[in-house]
C-alpha positions as a Markdown table, in Angstrom:
| # | Residue | x | y | z |
|---|---|---|---|---|
| 1 | Met | -3.5 | 16.7 | -18.0 |
| 2 | Arg | -2.1 | 17.9 | -14.2 |
| 3 | Asp | -4.5 | 21.0 | -14.5 |
| 4 | Cys | -7.1 | 19.1 | -15.4 |
| 5 | Cys | -6.6 | 16.5 | -11.9 |
| 6 | Asp | -6.4 | 19.6 | -9.6 |
| 7 | Leu | -9.6 | 20.8 | -11.4 |
| 8 | Tyr | -11.6 | 18.0 | -10.9 |
| 9 | Leu | -9.9 | 17.0 | -7.0 |
| 10 | Glu | -11.3 | 20.8 | -6.4 |
| 11 | Arg | -14.7 | 20.3 | -7.5 |
| 12 | Ile | -14.8 | 17.6 | -5.5 |
| 13 | Ala | -13.4 | 19.4 | -1.9 |
| 14 | Gly | -15.9 | 21.6 | -3.0 |
| 15 | Ser | -19.3 | 19.0 | -2.3 |
| 16 | Leu | -17.1 | 17.6 | 0.7 |
| 17 | Asp | -17.7 | 18.7 | 4.3 |
| 18 | Ser | -14.5 | 20.2 | 5.4 |
| 19 | Asp | -13.0 | 17.8 | 8.3 |
| 20 | Lys | -9.7 | 16.0 | 8.6 |
| 21 | Glu | -10.9 | 13.1 | 7.5 |
| 22 | Asn | -12.2 | 14.3 | 4.5 |
| 23 | Glu | -9.0 | 16.1 | 3.7 |
| 24 | Ser | -6.7 | 13.2 | 4.2 |
| 25 | Gln | -9.2 | 11.2 | 1.6 |
| 26 | Ile | -8.4 | 14.3 | -0.9 |
| 27 | Arg | -5.0 | 13.8 | -0.6 |
| 28 | Phe | -5.4 | 10.5 | -1.1 |
| 29 | Phe | -6.7 | 10.7 | -4.0 |
| 30 | Arg | -5.2 | 13.3 | -5.8 |
| 31 | Gly | -1.4 | 11.4 | -5.0 |
| 32 | Phe | -3.4 | 8.6 | -6.8 |
| 33 | Ala | -3.8 | 10.8 | -9.8 |
| 34 | Leu | -0.6 | 12.3 | -9.5 |
| 35 | Ser | 1.5 | 9.0 | -9.4 |
| 36 | Asn | -1.0 | 7.9 | -12.4 |
| 37 | Leu | 0.4 | 10.5 | -14.2 |
| 38 | Gly | 4.2 | 10.1 | -13.1 |
| 39 | Phe | 4.5 | 13.0 | -10.9 |
| 40 | Asn | 6.0 | 10.1 | -8.5 |
| 41 | Glu | 7.8 | 12.9 | -5.9 |
| 42 | Glu | 5.0 | 15.2 | -5.3 |
| 43 | Ser | 2.0 | 11.3 | -5.2 |
| 44 | Leu | 4.5 | 10.5 | -1.9 |
| 45 | Lys | 4.2 | 14.0 | -0.6 |
| 46 | Glu | 0.7 | 13.6 | -0.8 |
| 47 | Phe | 0.4 | 9.8 | 0.9 |
| 48 | Asp | 2.6 | 11.5 | 3.5 |
| 49 | Leu | 0.2 | 14.5 | 3.9 |
| 50 | Ser | -2.7 | 11.9 | 3.9 |
| 51 | Ile | -1.2 | 9.6 | 6.6 |
| 52 | Glu | -0.8 | 12.5 | 8.8 |
| 53 | Leu | -4.2 | 14.3 | 8.9 |
| 54 | Asp | -6.1 | 10.5 | 9.3 |
| 55 | Pro | -3.3 | 7.1 | 10.6 |
| 56 | Glu | -6.2 | 5.2 | 9.7 |
| 57 | Asn | -6.5 | 5.9 | 5.9 |
| 58 | Ile | -5.5 | 2.8 | 5.0 |
| 59 | Leu | -5.9 | 3.7 | 1.3 |
| 60 | Ala | -2.9 | 6.2 | 2.0 |
| 61 | Tyr | -0.5 | 3.5 | 3.6 |
| 62 | Asn | -1.1 | 1.0 | 0.6 |
| 63 | Gln | -0.3 | 3.3 | -2.7 |
| 64 | Lys | 2.4 | 4.7 | -0.6 |
| 65 | Val | 3.8 | 1.4 | -0.1 |
| 66 | Arg | 3.8 | -0.1 | -3.9 |
| 67 | Leu | 5.2 | 3.3 | -5.1 |
| 68 | Leu | 7.8 | 2.7 | -3.0 |
| 69 | Leu | 8.0 | -0.7 | -4.9 |
| 70 | Ser | 7.4 | 0.5 | -8.3 |
| 71 | Leu | 10.4 | 3.0 | -7.6 |
| 72 | Glu | 12.4 | 0.5 | -5.7 |
| 73 | Lys | 12.9 | 2.4 | -2.8 |
| 74 | Tyr | 12.8 | -1.0 | -1.0 |
| 75 | Asp | 13.6 | 0.8 | 2.6 |
| 76 | Glu | 11.3 | 2.9 | 2.5 |
| 77 | Ala | 8.4 | 0.9 | 1.6 |
| 78 | Leu | 9.3 | -1.0 | 4.2 |
| 79 | Glu | 9.3 | 1.5 | 7.1 |
| 80 | Val | 5.9 | 2.9 | 5.3 |
| 81 | Ala | 4.5 | -1.0 | 6.1 |
| 82 | Asp | 5.9 | -0.7 | 9.3 |
| 83 | Gln | 3.8 | 2.1 | 10.1 |
| 84 | Gly | 0.6 | 1.0 | 8.0 |
| 85 | Leu | 0.9 | -2.8 | 11.2 |
| 86 | Arg | 0.9 | -1.4 | 13.9 |
| 87 | Ile | -2.4 | 0.3 | 13.2 |
| 88 | Phe | -3.5 | -2.8 | 10.8 |
| 89 | Pro | -1.3 | -6.1 | 11.5 |
| 90 | His | -3.5 | -8.3 | 9.7 |
| 91 | Ser | -4.4 | -6.0 | 6.8 |
| 92 | Gln | -3.4 | -6.6 | 2.5 |
| 93 | Leu | 0.0 | -4.8 | 4.0 |
| 94 | Asn | 1.9 | -7.9 | 5.1 |
| 95 | Leu | 1.5 | -8.8 | 1.5 |
| 96 | Tyr | 3.3 | -5.7 | 0.5 |
| 97 | Lys | 5.8 | -6.0 | 3.2 |
| 98 | Ser | 5.9 | -9.6 | 1.4 |
| 99 | Thr | 6.5 | -8.5 | -1.8 |
| 100 | Val | 9.1 | -5.8 | -1.1 |
| 101 | Leu | 10.6 | -8.3 | 1.1 |
| 102 | Asn | 10.6 | -11.2 | -2.1 |
| 103 | Ser | 11.8 | -7.9 | -4.1 |
| 104 | Met | 15.4 | -7.7 | -1.8 |
| 105 | Asp | 15.8 | -11.0 | -1.8 |
| 106 | Arg | 14.8 | -11.7 | 1.1 |
| 107 | Pro | 12.5 | -14.8 | 0.4 |
| 108 | Asp | 12.5 | -16.1 | 3.9 |
| 109 | Glu | 11.6 | -13.3 | 5.6 |
| 110 | Ala | 8.3 | -12.8 | 2.5 |
| 111 | Leu | 7.0 | -16.0 | 3.5 |
| 112 | Ile | 6.5 | -15.4 | 7.2 |
| 113 | Tyr | 4.3 | -12.0 | 5.8 |
| 114 | Val | 2.4 | -13.1 | 3.5 |
| 115 | Glu | 1.7 | -16.3 | 6.0 |
| 116 | Arg | 0.6 | -13.7 | 8.4 |
| 117 | Phe | -1.9 | -12.8 | 6.3 |
| 118 | Leu | -3.4 | -15.7 | 5.1 |
| 119 | Asn | -3.3 | -16.9 | 8.9 |
| 120 | His | -5.6 | -14.1 | 9.9 |
| 121 | Asn | -8.0 | -13.2 | 6.8 |
| 122 | Asp | -10.5 | -16.3 | 4.6 |
| 123 | Glu | -11.0 | -16.8 | 1.2 |
| 124 | Asp | -13.4 | -14.2 | 1.4 |
| 125 | Asn | -11.1 | -11.9 | 1.5 |
| 126 | Glu | -10.3 | -9.8 | -2.4 |
| 127 | Phe | -6.3 | -10.8 | -2.1 |
| 128 | Tyr | -6.7 | -14.0 | -0.3 |
| 129 | Asp | -6.3 | -15.7 | -3.7 |
| 130 | Glu | -3.2 | -13.2 | -4.7 |
| 131 | Ala | -2.0 | -14.1 | -1.4 |
| 132 | Leu | -1.8 | -18.0 | -2.1 |
| 133 | Glu | -0.3 | -17.6 | -5.4 |
| 134 | Phe | 2.3 | -15.3 | -4.1 |
| 135 | Lys | 3.3 | -18.0 | -1.4 |
| 136 | Glu | 3.1 | -20.6 | -3.9 |
| 137 | Glu | 6.0 | -18.8 | -5.7 |
| 138 | Ile | 8.0 | -17.9 | -2.5 |
| 139 | Cys | 7.5 | -21.9 | -1.8 |
| 140 | Asp | 8.9 | -22.3 | -5.2 |
| 141 | Glu | 11.8 | -19.9 | -4.8 |
| 142 | Leu | 13.1 | -21.8 | -1.0 |
| 143 | Lys | 12.0 | -25.2 | -2.3 |
| 144 | Tyr | 9.4 | -25.5 | 0.2 |
| 145 | Thr | 6.8 | -28.0 | 0.2 |
| 146 | Leu | 3.4 | -26.3 | 0.7 |
| 147 | Pro | 1.7 | -28.3 | 3.5 |
């Protein structure tokens, strides 16, 4: 299965111009595929290479945080989220950071990041409804009343 993944990605790579941005995308897709196949450590390395090649590849930050969260590597997930948030301060990385903090039993801090996302995005953002639901869950946990 992994060999098929590598072969597929090699064919995609052959059709792209050779530059750092495309190489970053190839590394991202390879990491994504490896993650779906359960090769988590190799996937993390690919996401690292993707970010190194193109520090503005938000997809690599997102997927790396999500994978680290699923592996319960919360401290590492927070570091990656913070790294990405320095570049993309209003992105969905706020939601991922919020999820990580909530998983670490830090709902007060989690609420800050979900609100940060909501304050800088509107209903047209594909993650907006998810953020509203998550805010409700956190507030229920904290016994807050939503404004």
